[in-house]
N, CA, C, O and CB atoms as a CASP TS submission, in Angstrom:
PFRMAT TS
TARGET T0000
AUTHOR 0000-0000-0000
METHOD Language model
MODEL 1
PARENT N/A
ATOM      1  N   MET     1     -76.946   3.939 -52.511  1.00  0.00           N
ATOM      2  CA  MET     1     -77.252   3.628 -51.282  1.00  0.00           C
ATOM      3  C   MET     1     -76.621   3.893 -50.103  1.00  0.00           C
ATOM      4  O   MET     1     -75.425   3.673 -49.912  1.00  0.00           O
ATOM      5  CB  MET     1     -77.363   2.647 -51.288  1.00  0.00           C
ATOM      6  N   HIS     2     -77.297   4.308 -49.384  1.00  0.00           N
ATOM      7  CA  HIS     2     -76.214   5.106 -48.094  1.00  0.00           C
ATOM      8  C   HIS     2     -76.152   4.098 -47.179  1.00  0.00           C
ATOM      9  O   HIS     2     -77.126   3.390 -46.926  1.00  0.00           O
ATOM     10  CB  HIS     2     -76.815   6.634 -47.191  1.00  0.00           C
ATOM     11  N   ALA     3     -74.687   3.929 -46.470  1.00  0.00           N
ATOM     12  CA  ALA     3     -74.558   2.702 -45.464  1.00  0.00           C
ATOM     13  C   ALA     3     -75.386   3.455 -44.230  1.00  0.00           C
ATOM     14  O   ALA     3     -75.416   4.672 -44.047  1.00  0.00           O
ATOM     15  CB  ALA     3     -72.713   2.176 -45.026  1.00  0.00           C
ATOM     16  N   LYS     4     -75.956   2.581 -43.540  1.00  0.00           N
ATOM     17  CA  LYS     4     -76.517   2.734 -42.011  1.00  0.00           C
ATOM     18  C   LYS     4     -75.785   3.042 -41.263  1.00  0.00           C
ATOM     19  O   LYS     4     -74.625   2.664 -41.097  1.00  0.00           O
ATOM     20  CB  LYS     4     -77.024   1.758 -41.381  1.00  0.00           C
ATOM     21  N   ALA     5     -76.555   3.972 -40.574  1.00  0.00           N
ATOM     22  CA  ALA     5     -75.594   5.086 -39.406  1.00  0.00           C
ATOM     23  C   ALA     5     -75.223   4.256 -38.331  1.00  0.00           C
ATOM     24  O   ALA     5     -76.238   3.793 -37.811  1.00  0.00           O
ATOM     25  CB  ALA     5     -76.512   6.516 -38.618  1.00  0.00           C
ATOM     26  N   VAL     6     -74.046   3.823 -37.707  1.00  0.00           N
ATOM     27  CA  VAL     6     -73.801   3.112 -36.005  1.00  0.00           C
ATOM     28  C   VAL     6     -74.095   3.542 -35.380  1.00  0.00           C
ATOM     29  O   VAL     6     -73.852   4.744 -35.486  1.00  0.00           O
ATOM     30  CB  VAL     6     -72.816   2.857 -35.315  1.00  0.00           C
ATOM     31  N   PRO     7     -74.714   3.220 -34.388  1.00  0.00           N
ATOM     32  CA  PRO     7     -75.020   4.401 -32.884  1.00  0.00           C
ATOM     33  C   PRO     7     -73.607   4.780 -32.341  1.00  0.00           C
ATOM     34  O   PRO     7     -72.455   4.399 -32.543  1.00  0.00           O
ATOM     35  CB  PRO     7     -75.998   3.532 -31.283  1.00  0.00           C
ATOM     36  N   TYR     8     -74.135   5.568 -31.677  1.00  0.00           N
ATOM     37  CA  TYR     8     -72.282   5.962 -31.098  1.00  0.00           C
ATOM     38  C   TYR     8     -72.579   5.082 -29.898  1.00  0.00           C
ATOM     39  O   TYR     8     -73.684   4.873 -29.396  1.00  0.00           O
ATOM     40  CB  TYR     8     -71.643   8.059 -30.536  1.00  0.00           C
ATOM     41  N   ARG     9     -71.194   4.517 -29.459  1.00  0.00           N
ATOM     42  CA  ARG     9     -71.145   4.034 -28.167  1.00  0.00           C
ATOM     43  C   ARG     9     -69.495   4.546 -27.597  1.00  0.00           C
ATOM     44  O   ARG     9     -68.423   4.594 -28.201  1.00  0.00           O
ATOM     45  CB  ARG     9     -71.463   2.257 -28.222  1.00  0.00           C
ATOM     46  N   SER    10     -69.813   4.835 -26.375  1.00  0.00           N
ATOM     47  CA  SER    10     -68.882   5.454 -25.483  1.00  0.00           C
ATOM     48  C   SER    10     -67.595   4.543 -25.604  1.00  0.00           C
ATOM     49  O   SER    10     -67.987   3.376 -25.589  1.00  0.00           O
ATOM     50  CB  SER    10     -69.479   5.563 -23.954  1.00  0.00           C
ATOM     51  N   SER    11     -65.994   4.609 -25.737  1.00  0.00           N
ATOM     52  CA  SER    11     -64.987   3.776 -25.525  1.00  0.00           C
ATOM     53  C   SER    11     -65.097   2.915 -24.157  1.00  0.00           C
ATOM     54  O   SER    11     -64.553   1.813 -24.094  1.00  0.00           O
ATOM     55  CB  SER    11     -63.799   4.585 -25.586  1.00  0.00           C
ATOM     56  N   SER    12     -65.785   3.428 -23.114  1.00  0.00           N
ATOM     57  CA  SER    12     -65.622   2.613 -21.904  1.00  0.00           C
ATOM     58  C   SER    12     -66.829   1.725 -22.436  1.00  0.00           C
ATOM     59  O   SER    12     -66.786   0.648 -21.841  1.00  0.00           O
ATOM     60  CB  SER    12     -65.756   3.431 -20.271  1.00  0.00           C
ATOM     61  N   CYS    13     -67.640   1.759 -23.122  1.00  0.00           N
ATOM     62  CA  CYS    13     -68.515   0.539 -23.469  1.00  0.00           C
ATOM     63  C   CYS    13     -68.335  -0.211 -24.444  1.00  0.00           C
ATOM     64  O   CYS    13     -68.749  -1.369 -24.402  1.00  0.00           O
ATOM     65  CB  CYS    13     -69.651   0.784 -23.649  1.00  0.00           C
ATOM     66  N   ARG    14     -67.711   0.261 -25.486  1.00  0.00           N
ATOM     67  CA  ARG    14     -66.967  -0.377 -26.402  1.00  0.00           C
ATOM     68  C   ARG    14     -66.149  -1.477 -25.995  1.00  0.00           C
ATOM     69  O   ARG    14     -66.173  -2.538 -26.617  1.00  0.00           O
ATOM     70  CB  ARG    14     -66.249   0.468 -26.970  1.00  0.00           C
ATOM     71  N   ILE    15     -65.268  -1.256 -24.772  1.00  0.00           N
ATOM     72  CA  ILE    15     -64.325  -2.027 -24.351  1.00  0.00           C
ATOM     73  C   ILE    15     -64.866  -2.791 -23.193  1.00  0.00           C
ATOM     74  O   ILE    15     -64.201  -3.818 -23.062  1.00  0.00           O
ATOM     75  CB  ILE    15     -63.165  -1.283 -24.076  1.00  0.00           C
ATOM     76  N   GLY    16     -65.835  -2.695 -22.277  1.00  0.00           N
ATOM     77  CA  GLY    16     -66.390  -3.182 -21.700  1.00  0.00           C
ATOM     78  C   GLY    16     -65.756  -2.639 -20.270  1.00  0.00           C
ATOM     79  O   GLY    16     -65.786  -3.631 -19.542  1.00  0.00           O
ATOM     80  N   THR    17     -65.275  -1.691 -19.630  1.00  0.00           N
ATOM     81  CA  THR    17     -64.263  -1.389 -18.948  1.00  0.00           C
ATOM     82  C   THR    17     -65.345  -0.169 -17.807  1.00  0.00           C
ATOM     83  O   THR    17     -64.686   0.598 -17.104  1.00  0.00           O
ATOM     84  CB  THR    17     -62.818  -0.775 -20.088  1.00  0.00           C
ATOM     85  N   HIS    18     -66.769  -0.091 -17.720  1.00  0.00           N
ATOM     86  CA  HIS    18     -67.181   0.758 -16.952  1.00  0.00           C
ATOM     87  C   HIS    18     -67.908  -0.091 -16.283  1.00  0.00           C
ATOM     88  O   HIS    18     -67.980  -1.284 -16.581  1.00  0.00           O
ATOM     89  CB  HIS    18     -67.735   1.865 -17.441  1.00  0.00           C
ATOM     90  N   HIS    19     -68.728   0.640 -14.970  1.00  0.00           N
ATOM     91  CA  HIS    19     -69.689  -0.282 -13.974  1.00  0.00           C
ATOM     92  C   HIS    19     -70.979   0.881 -14.751  1.00  0.00           C
ATOM     93  O   HIS    19     -72.031   0.422 -15.195  1.00  0.00           O
ATOM     94  CB  HIS    19     -69.279  -0.250 -11.646  1.00  0.00           C
ATOM     95  N   GLU    20     -70.792   1.738 -14.777  1.00  0.00           N
ATOM     96  CA  GLU    20     -72.224   2.282 -15.272  1.00  0.00           C
ATOM     97  C   GLU    20     -71.784   3.379 -16.117  1.00  0.00           C
ATOM     98  O   GLU    20     -70.756   3.992 -15.831  1.00  0.00           O
ATOM     99  CB  GLU    20     -73.323   2.830 -14.041  1.00  0.00           C
ATOM    100  N   CYS    21     -72.369   3.627 -16.971  1.00  0.00           N
ATOM    101  CA  CYS    21     -71.630   4.796 -18.334  1.00  0.00           C
ATOM    102  C   CYS    21     -71.834   6.023 -17.870  1.00  0.00           C
ATOM    103  O   CYS    21     -72.875   6.339 -17.295  1.00  0.00           O
ATOM    104  CB  CYS    21     -72.391   4.834 -20.027  1.00  0.00           C
ATOM    105  N   ALA    22     -70.797   6.870 -18.091  1.00  0.00           N
ATOM    106  CA  ALA    22     -71.519   8.235 -17.471  1.00  0.00           C
ATOM    107  C   ALA    22     -71.278   9.093 -18.906  1.00  0.00           C
ATOM    108  O   ALA    22     -70.927  10.271 -18.841  1.00  0.00           O
ATOM    109  CB  ALA    22     -70.607   9.064 -15.790  1.00  0.00           C
ATOM    110  N   GLN    23     -71.544   8.254 -20.539  1.00  0.00           N
ATOM    111  CA  GLN    23     -71.230   9.063 -21.550  1.00  0.00           C
ATOM    112  C   GLN    23     -72.814   8.896 -22.292  1.00  0.00           C
ATOM    113  O   GLN    23     -72.952   8.849 -23.514  1.00  0.00           O
ATOM    114  CB  GLN    23     -69.746   8.544 -22.441  1.00  0.00           C
ATOM    115  N   SER    24     -73.937   8.818 -21.333  1.00  0.00           N
ATOM    116  CA  SER    24     -75.065   8.844 -21.860  1.00  0.00           C
ATOM    117  C   SER    24     -75.442  10.444 -22.050  1.00  0.00           C
ATOM    118  O   SER    24     -74.675  11.363 -21.761  1.00  0.00           O
ATOM    119  CB  SER    24     -75.990   8.002 -21.011  1.00  0.00           C
ATOM    120  N   SER    25     -76.783  10.599 -22.595  1.00  0.00           N
ATOM    121  CA  SER    25     -77.427  11.912 -22.815  1.00  0.00           C
ATOM    122  C   SER    25     -77.385  12.946 -21.930  1.00  0.00           C
ATOM    123  O   SER    25     -78.225  12.816 -21.040  1.00  0.00           O
ATOM    124  CB  SER    25     -78.627  11.771 -22.998  1.00  0.00           C
ATOM    125  N   PRO    26     -76.553  14.161 -21.828  1.00  0.00           N
ATOM    126  CA  PRO    26     -76.794  15.135 -20.799  1.00  0.00           C
ATOM    127  C   PRO    26     -78.161  15.234 -20.340  1.00  0.00           C
ATOM    128  O   PRO    26     -78.843  14.354 -20.865  1.00  0.00           O
ATOM    129  CB  PRO    26     -76.394  16.390 -21.225  1.00  0.00           C
ATOM    130  N   SER    27     -78.901  16.074 -19.451  1.00  0.00           N
ATOM    131  CA  SER    27     -79.885  16.327 -19.494  1.00  0.00           C
ATOM    132  C   SER    27     -79.711  17.815 -19.888  1.00  0.00           C
ATOM    133  O   SER    27     -80.549  18.176 -20.714  1.00  0.00           O
ATOM    134  CB  SER    27     -80.516  15.897 -18.427  1.00  0.00           C
ATOM    135  N   LEU    28     -78.924  18.666 -19.541  1.00  0.00           N
ATOM    136  CA  LEU    28     -79.270  19.392 -20.506  1.00  0.00           C
ATOM    137  C   LEU    28     -77.661  20.023 -20.732  1.00  0.00           C
ATOM    138  O   LEU    28     -76.807  20.199 -19.862  1.00  0.00           O
ATOM    139  CB  LEU    28     -80.595  20.413 -20.125  1.00  0.00           C
ATOM    140  N   ALA    29     -77.561  20.323 -22.378  1.00  0.00           N
ATOM    141  CA  ALA    29     -76.345  20.637 -22.951  1.00  0.00           C
ATOM    142  C   ALA    29     -75.946  22.157 -22.321  1.00  0.00           C
ATOM    143  O   ALA    29     -76.763  22.942 -21.839  1.00  0.00           O
ATOM    144  CB  ALA    29     -76.493  20.574 -24.621  1.00  0.00           C
ATOM    145  N   PRO    30     -74.492  22.378 -22.444  1.00  0.00           N
ATOM    146  CA  PRO    30     -73.932  23.492 -21.950  1.00  0.00           C
ATOM    147  C   PRO    30     -74.326  24.800 -22.792  1.00  0.00           C
ATOM    148  O   PRO    30     -74.581  24.682 -23.991  1.00  0.00           O
ATOM    149  CB  PRO    30     -72.477  23.255 -21.897  1.00  0.00           C
ATOM    150  N   VAL    31     -74.373  26.022 -22.167  1.00  0.00           N
ATOM    151  CA  VAL    31     -74.977  27.041 -22.865  1.00  0.00           C
ATOM    152  C   VAL    31     -73.535  27.806 -23.426  1.00  0.00           C
ATOM    153  O   VAL    31     -72.595  28.253 -22.769  1.00  0.00           O
ATOM    154  CB  VAL    31     -76.078  27.991 -21.831  1.00  0.00           C
ATOM    155  N   GLY    32     -73.743  27.769 -24.830  1.00  0.00           N
ATOM    156  CA  GLY    32     -72.370  28.872 -25.336  1.00  0.00           C
ATOM    157  C   GLY    32     -71.700  28.146 -25.620  1.00  0.00           C
ATOM    158  O   GLY    32     -71.025  28.755 -26.450  1.00  0.00           O
ATOM    159  N   VAL    33     -71.231  26.974 -25.549  1.00  0.00           N
ATOM    160  CA  VAL    33     -70.386  25.631 -26.033  1.00  0.00           C
ATOM    161  C   VAL    33     -70.941  25.349 -27.311  1.00  0.00           C
ATOM    162  O   VAL    33     -72.151  25.236 -27.510  1.00  0.00           O
ATOM    163  CB  VAL    33     -70.527  24.235 -25.045  1.00  0.00           C
ATOM    164  N   PRO    34     -70.092  25.240 -28.142  1.00  0.00           N
ATOM    165  CA  PRO    34     -70.379  24.785 -29.402  1.00  0.00           C
ATOM    166  C   PRO    34     -69.867  23.144 -29.754  1.00  0.00           C
ATOM    167  O   PRO    34     -68.939  22.648 -30.392  1.00  0.00           O
ATOM    168  CB  PRO    34     -69.709  25.848 -30.337  1.00  0.00           C
ATOM    169  N   VAL    35     -71.101  22.593 -28.908  1.00  0.00           N
ATOM    170  CA  VAL    35     -70.547  21.134 -28.830  1.00  0.00           C
ATOM    171  C   VAL    35     -72.112  20.170 -29.228  1.00  0.00           C
ATOM    172  O   VAL    35     -73.200  20.480 -28.742  1.00  0.00           O
ATOM    173  CB  VAL    35     -69.769  20.769 -26.929  1.00  0.00           C
ATOM    174  N   ILE    36     -71.943  19.178 -30.040  1.00  0.00           N
ATOM    175  CA  ILE    36     -72.774  18.430 -30.279  1.00  0.00           C
ATOM    176  C   ILE    36     -72.814  17.351 -29.597  1.00  0.00           C
ATOM    177  O   ILE    36     -71.756  16.723 -29.550  1.00  0.00           O
ATOM    178  CB  ILE    36     -72.777  18.254 -31.289  1.00  0.00           C
ATOM    179  N   TYR    37     -74.009  16.785 -28.861  1.00  0.00           N
ATOM    180  CA  TYR    37     -73.691  15.384 -27.460  1.00  0.00           C
ATOM    181  C   TYR    37     -74.210  14.275 -28.567  1.00  0.00           C
ATOM    182  O   TYR    37     -75.298  14.272 -29.143  1.00  0.00           O
ATOM    183  CB  TYR    37     -75.041  15.406 -25.437  1.00  0.00           C
ATOM    184  N   GLU    38     -73.293  13.478 -28.683  1.00  0.00           N
ATOM    185  CA  GLU    38     -74.355  11.763 -28.966  1.00  0.00           C
ATOM    186  C   GLU    38     -74.525  10.903 -27.881  1.00  0.00           C
ATOM    187  O   GLU    38     -73.592  10.586 -27.142  1.00  0.00           O
ATOM    188  CB  GLU    38     -73.640  10.554 -30.076  1.00  0.00           C
ATOM    189  N   ALA    39     -75.656  10.516 -27.752  1.00  0.00           N
ATOM    190  CA  ALA    39     -75.738   9.580 -26.565  1.00  0.00           C
ATOM    191  C   ALA    39     -75.330   8.291 -26.675  1.00  0.00           C
ATOM    192  O   ALA    39     -75.304   7.849 -27.824  1.00  0.00           O
ATOM    193  CB  ALA    39     -76.957   9.469 -26.117  1.00  0.00           C
ATOM    194  N   CYS    40     -75.052   7.672 -25.922  1.00  0.00           N
ATOM    195  CA  CYS    40     -74.483   6.330 -26.019  1.00  0.00           C
ATOM    196  C   CYS    40     -75.546   5.252 -25.996  1.00  0.00           C
ATOM    197  O   CYS    40     -76.371   5.131 -25.091  1.00  0.00           O
ATOM    198  CB  CYS    40     -73.506   6.098 -24.898  1.00  0.00           C
ATOM    199  N   ASP    41     -75.464   4.520 -27.008  1.00  0.00           N
ATOM    200  CA  ASP    41     -76.602   3.458 -27.504  1.00  0.00           C
ATOM    201  C   ASP    41     -76.125   2.342 -26.397  1.00  0.00           C
ATOM    202  O   ASP    41     -76.823   1.336 -26.522  1.00  0.00           O
ATOM    203  CB  ASP    41     -76.500   2.862 -29.420  1.00  0.00           C
ATOM    204  N   CYS    42     -75.357   2.239 -25.575  1.00  0.00           N
ATOM    205  CA  CYS    42     -75.155   0.944 -25.049  1.00  0.00           C
ATOM    206  C   CYS    42     -75.952   0.067 -24.463  1.00  0.00           C
ATOM    207  O   CYS    42     -76.905   0.754 -24.094  1.00  0.00           O
ATOM    208  CB  CYS    42     -74.437   0.996 -24.361  1.00  0.00           C
ATOM    209  N   PRO    43     -76.207  -1.339 -24.061  1.00  0.00           N
ATOM    210  CA  PRO    43     -77.212  -1.388 -23.618  1.00  0.00           C
ATOM    211  C   PRO    43     -77.190  -1.295 -21.693  1.00  0.00           C
ATOM    212  O   PRO    43     -77.907  -1.929 -20.918  1.00  0.00           O
ATOM    213  CB  PRO    43     -77.715  -2.600 -24.354  1.00  0.00           C
ATOM    214  N   CYS    44     -76.341  -0.500 -21.436  1.00  0.00           N
ATOM    215  CA  CYS    44     -76.378  -0.419 -19.909  1.00  0.00           C
ATOM    216  C   CYS    44     -76.990   0.609 -19.837  1.00  0.00           C
ATOM    217  O   CYS    44     -77.003   0.958 -18.656  1.00  0.00           O
ATOM    218  CB  CYS    44     -75.157  -0.387 -19.086  1.00  0.00           C
ATOM    219  N   HIS    45     -77.550   1.348 -20.504  1.00  0.00           N
ATOM    220  CA  HIS    45     -78.778   2.791 -19.915  1.00  0.00           C
ATOM    221  C   HIS    45     -80.074   1.777 -20.597  1.00  0.00           C
ATOM    222  O   HIS    45     -80.111   1.023 -21.570  1.00  0.00           O
ATOM    223  CB  HIS    45     -78.550   5.093 -21.029  1.00  0.00           C
ATOM    224  N   PRO    46     -81.100   2.190 -19.536  1.00  0.00           N
ATOM    225  CA  PRO    46     -82.450   1.913 -19.399  1.00  0.00           C
ATOM    226  C   PRO    46     -82.942   2.609 -20.669  1.00  0.00           C
ATOM    227  O   PRO    46     -82.251   3.580 -20.981  1.00  0.00           O
ATOM    228  CB  PRO    46     -83.101   2.418 -18.007  1.00  0.00           C
ATOM    229  N   ALA    47     -83.939   2.349 -21.448  1.00  0.00           N
ATOM    230  CA  ALA    47     -84.650   3.220 -22.315  1.00  0.00           C
ATOM    231  C   ALA    47     -84.880   4.357 -21.950  1.00  0.00           C
ATOM    232  O   ALA    47     -84.668   5.208 -22.814  1.00  0.00           O
ATOM    233  CB  ALA    47     -85.689   2.832 -22.651  1.00  0.00           C
ATOM    234  N   ALA    48     -85.375   4.851 -20.619  1.00  0.00           N
ATOM    235  CA  ALA    48     -85.712   6.173 -20.201  1.00  0.00           C
ATOM    236  C   ALA    48     -84.650   6.982 -20.679  1.00  0.00           C
ATOM    237  O   ALA    48     -84.859   8.129 -21.074  1.00  0.00           O
ATOM    238  CB  ALA    48     -85.913   6.322 -18.728  1.00  0.00           C
ATOM    239  N   ASP    49     -83.538   6.470 -20.670  1.00  0.00           N
ATOM    240  CA  ASP    49     -82.006   7.435 -20.805  1.00  0.00           C
ATOM    241  C   ASP    49     -81.468   7.665 -22.563  1.00  0.00           C
ATOM    242  O   ASP    49     -80.502   8.074 -23.209  1.00  0.00           O
ATOM    243  CB  ASP    49     -80.456   6.332 -19.833  1.00  0.00           C
ATOM    244  N   ARG    50     -82.525   7.219 -22.707  1.00  0.00           N
ATOM    245  CA  ARG    50     -82.200   7.111 -24.620  1.00  0.00           C
ATOM    246  C   ARG    50     -82.697   8.260 -25.128  1.00  0.00           C
ATOM    247  O   ARG    50     -82.708   8.226 -26.358  1.00  0.00           O
ATOM    248  CB  ARG    50     -83.059   5.778 -25.619  1.00  0.00           C
ATOM    249  N   GLU    51     -83.244   9.580 -24.520  1.00  0.00           N
ATOM    250  CA  GLU    51     -83.654  10.396 -25.101  1.00  0.00           C
ATOM    251  C   GLU    51     -82.762  11.298 -26.278  1.00  0.00           C
ATOM    252  O   GLU    51     -81.562  11.089 -26.453  1.00  0.00           O
ATOM    253  CB  GLU    51     -84.114  10.955 -24.155  1.00  0.00           C
ATOM    254  N   ALA    52     -83.253  11.951 -26.771  1.00  0.00           N
ATOM    255  CA  ALA    52     -82.417  12.979 -27.741  1.00  0.00           C
ATOM    256  C   ALA    52     -81.425  13.969 -26.964  1.00  0.00           C
ATOM    257  O   ALA    52     -81.638  14.527 -25.888  1.00  0.00           O
ATOM    258  CB  ALA    52     -83.504  13.966 -28.600  1.00  0.00           C
ATOM    259  N   PRO    53     -80.276  14.049 -27.786  1.00  0.00           N
ATOM    260  CA  PRO    53     -79.614  14.558 -26.959  1.00  0.00           C
ATOM    261  C   PRO    53     -80.310  16.160 -27.045  1.00  0.00           C
ATOM    262  O   PRO    53     -81.245  16.527 -27.758  1.00  0.00           O
ATOM    263  CB  PRO    53     -78.064  14.283 -27.266  1.00  0.00           C
ATOM    264  N   LYS    54     -79.626  16.838 -26.207  1.00  0.00           N
ATOM    265  CA  LYS    54     -79.819  18.443 -26.472  1.00  0.00           C
ATOM    266  C   LYS    54     -79.218  19.570 -27.070  1.00  0.00           C
ATOM    267  O   LYS    54     -78.148  20.024 -26.666  1.00  0.00           O
ATOM    268  CB  LYS    54     -79.868  18.906 -25.611  1.00  0.00           C
ATOM    269  N   GLU    55     -79.825  20.021 -27.970  1.00  0.00           N
ATOM    270  CA  GLU    55     -78.164  20.766 -28.540  1.00  0.00           C
ATOM    271  C   GLU    55     -78.112  22.296 -28.370  1.00  0.00           C
ATOM    272  O   GLU    55     -79.110  23.006 -28.493  1.00  0.00           O
ATOM    273  CB  GLU    55     -77.830  20.544 -30.414  1.00  0.00           C
ATOM    274  N   ALA    56     -77.070  22.683 -28.123  1.00  0.00           N
ATOM    275  CA  ALA    56     -76.621  23.983 -27.192  1.00  0.00           C
ATOM    276  C   ALA    56     -77.225  25.202 -28.409  1.00  0.00           C
ATOM    277  O   ALA    56     -77.040  24.931 -29.595  1.00  0.00           O
ATOM    278  CB  ALA    56     -74.457  24.073 -26.782  1.00  0.00           C
ATOM    279  N   THR    57     -77.650  25.991 -28.187  1.00  0.00           N
ATOM    280  CA  THR    57     -78.260  27.307 -28.670  1.00  0.00           C
ATOM    281  C   THR    57     -77.773  28.470 -27.592  1.00  0.00           C
ATOM    282  O   THR    57     -77.751  28.397 -26.364  1.00  0.00           O
ATOM    283  CB  THR    57     -80.023  27.181 -28.741  1.00  0.00           C
ATOM    284  N   SER    58     -77.454  29.386 -28.317  1.00  0.00           N
ATOM    285  CA  SER    58     -77.323  31.116 -27.783  1.00  0.00           C
ATOM    286  C   SER    58     -77.774  31.934 -28.083  1.00  0.00           C
ATOM    287  O   SER    58     -77.510  33.014 -27.553  1.00  0.00           O
ATOM    288  CB  SER    58     -76.449  31.773 -27.834  1.00  0.00           C
TER
END
């Protein structure tokens, strides 16, 4: 059996120090930067903000 993946939450969300989370999925990932974004899955984001993160491709 595989362990169930735990949804990503930003550090601010996990410790409750944010007013509005800035770690939600960006609208566009930077081009040419080898970074994979994980959208923060905390309850402060409306469902519309929980789209799949964009992957940078060059």
